[in-house]
C-alpha positions in Angstrom: 166.8 -60.5 -147.3 169.1 -57.5 -147.7 169.1 -55.5 -150.9 172.0 -56.6 -153.0 174.1 -53.7 -154.2 177.7 -53.2 -155.4 179.8 -50.4 -156.7 183.0 -51.1 -158.6 185.5 -48.7 -160.1 188.4 -49.6 -162.4 191.0 -47.2 -163.8 193.6 -48.2 -166.4 195.6 -46.3 -169.1 192.8 -47.2 -171.5 189.6 -46.7 -169.5 188.0 -45.2 -166.4 184.9 -47.1 -165.4 182.4 -46.8 -162.5 179.5 -49.3 -162.3 176.8 -49.5 -159.6 174.3 -52.4 -159.7 171.3 -53.4 -157.5 170.2 -57.0 -158.2 166.9 -56.2 -156.4 165.9 -53.2 -158.5 163.2 -52.1 -160.9 165.1 -51.8 -164.1 166.3 -48.2 -163.9 169.5 -47.5 -165.9 171.9 -44.7 -166.7 174.5 -45.8 -169.2 177.1 -43.5 -170.7 179.9 -45.4 -172.5 180.3 -43.1 -175.5 178.9 -45.9 -177.8 175.2 -45.4 -178.4 174.3 -49.0 -179.4 176.2 -50.4 -176.4 174.3 -48.0 -174.1 171.1 -49.3 -175.6 172.1 -52.9 -174.9 173.0 -52.1 -171.3 169.7 -50.3 -170.9 167.9 -53.4 -172.3 169.9 -55.7 -169.9 168.9 -53.6 -166.8 165.3 -53.1 -167.9 164.6 -56.8 -168.7 166.5 -58.1 -165.7 164.9 -55.6 -163.4 168.4 -54.5 -162.2 169.1 -50.9 -161.3 172.3 -50.1 -163.2 174.6 -47.1 -163.5 177.5 -47.3 -166.0 179.9 -44.4 -166.5 182.8 -45.0 -168.9 185.6 -42.9 -170.2 187.4 -44.9 -172.8 190.0 -44.6 -175.6 187.4 -44.5 -178.4 189.8 -42.6 -180.5 191.6 -46.0 -180.8 188.4 -48.2 -181.2 185.6 -49.6 -179.1 187.5 -52.7 -177.8 188.9 -51.5 -174.5 185.6 -49.6 -173.6 183.4 -52.7 -174.1 185.7 -55.4 -172.8 186.6 -53.4 -169.6 182.9 -52.6 -169.0 182.3 -56.3 -169.1 185.1 -56.9 -166.6 183.7 -54.4 -164.2 180.0 -55.4 -164.6 181.0 -59.1 -163.9 182.8 -58.0 -160.8 179.9 -55.9 -159.7 177.5 -58.8 -160.1 179.8 -61.1 -158.2 180.1 -58.6 -155.3 176.4 -58.0 -155.2 175.7 -61.7 -154.9 177.6 -61.9 -151.7 177.4 -65.4 -150.2 174.9 -66.7 -152.8 172.9 -68.3 -150.0 169.3 -69.0 -151.0 169.6 -68.2 -154.7 168.4 -70.5 -157.5 171.9 -70.4 -159.0 170.8 -71.6 -162.5 168.9 -69.5 -165.0 167.8 -70.0 -168.6 165.7 -68.1 -171.0 164.7 -68.4 -174.7 163.9 -64.9 -175.9 162.0 -64.1 -179.1 162.5 -60.8 -180.9 160.8 -60.5 -184.2 162.4 -63.1 -186.5 165.1 -63.9 -183.9 165.2 -66.5 -181.2 168.1 -66.6 -178.7 168.9 -68.9 -175.8 170.8 -67.8 -172.7 171.6 -70.2 -169.9 173.9 -69.7 -167.0 175.1 -71.2 -163.7 176.5 -68.9 -160.9 178.9 -71.7 -160.0 182.0 -69.6 -159.4 183.6 -71.5 -162.3 183.9 -69.3 -165.4 183.1 -70.5 -168.9 181.5 -69.0 -172.0 179.8 -71.0 -174.8 179.0 -68.5 -177.5 177.2 -69.4 -180.8 175.9 -66.1 -182.1 176.9 -65.8 -185.8 176.9 -62.1 -186.8 177.1 -61.1 -190.5 178.1 -57.4 -190.3 181.1 -55.7 -188.8 179.2 -53.0 -186.9 175.8 -52.1 -185.5 175.8 -48.4 -185.0 179.2 -47.5 -183.5 179.6 -51.0 -181.9 181.9 -53.6 -183.5 179.9 -56.8 -183.6 183.0 -58.9 -182.7 182.9 -57.1 -179.3 179.6 -58.8 -178.4 181.5 -62.1 -177.6 184.3 -60.2 -175.9 181.8 -58.4 -173.6 180.0 -61.7 -172.5 183.4 -63.4 -172.1 184.6 -60.6 -169.8 181.3 -60.7 -167.8 181.4 -64.5 -167.4 185.0 -64.7 -166.3 185.0 -61.7 -164.0 181.8 -62.8 -162.3 182.7 -66.5 -162.2 179.6 -67.8 -164.1 179.1 -70.5 -166.7 177.3 -68.8 -169.5 176.0 -70.1 -172.8 174.4 -67.9 -175.5 173.1 -69.5 -178.7 171.3 -68.2 -181.7 168.3 -70.5 -182.5 166.9 -68.5 -185.4 167.3 -65.0 -186.8 168.9 -62.9 -189.5 168.9 -59.2 -188.4 172.1 -58.4 -186.5 170.5 -55.7 -184.3 167.8 -58.1 -183.3 170.2 -60.9 -182.6 172.5 -58.8 -180.4 169.6 -57.2 -178.5 167.9 -60.6 -178.0 171.1 -61.9 -176.5 171.4 -59.1 -174.0 167.7 -59.5 -173.0 167.9 -63.3 -172.8 171.0 -62.9 -170.6 169.2 -60.5 -168.4 166.2 -62.8 -167.9 168.4 -65.8 -167.2 170.5 -63.8 -164.7 167.3 -62.5 -163.0 166.1 -66.1 -162.5 169.5 -67.3 -161.3 169.9 -64.5 -158.6 166.3 -64.9 -157.4 165.6 -66.5 -154.0 163.9 -69.8 -153.4 162.7 -70.2 -149.8 163.4 -73.9 -149.9 167.2 -73.2 -150.4 168.6 -72.6 -146.9 172.3 -72.4 -147.7 173.9 -72.6 -151.2 172.5 -74.9 -153.9 175.5 -77.2 -154.1 176.4 -80.7 -152.9 179.8 -79.3 -152.1 178.4 -76.6 -149.7 180.1 -73.8 -151.5 179.8 -71.8 -154.8 
């Protein structure tokens, strides 16, 4: 199989973003968004999904973190979609329940081409570091809709907001790694319709 790479750029009046991803990587990451905690989450995503990821963002952080985080999600979702190519031979579905200290988070997804986000991750503080916690949902919404994936993220247990958010990014990474992996028994796409 070919190595699955994509590079996507997006420039608006609010952000300038360049993302490169390799779905068949080793977990290397360079993330520079101007938001330290968000960089930490993107590093966790790459490391635990074994994706090689480069994220370079210039955003209007003098306004707030909204445009930077949401637009990064849009570009990351598009990069994943492009890197997947035809989706032939992939498992399509992925699910992972990730423990992190007192926290337990479920992420489950389907690379169906039909976007949807189910998000049940109650957060009890406004910010973790310089990242607004309400932007966690906005990020995953942007990724799921830009990529065309059905994504569910659910908190099963936990109290610490840092742990909850980090567990969500890691669980998403592990579920995506499973979904994009190949199964030699799948000769075309895993769909009765013959298309994803």
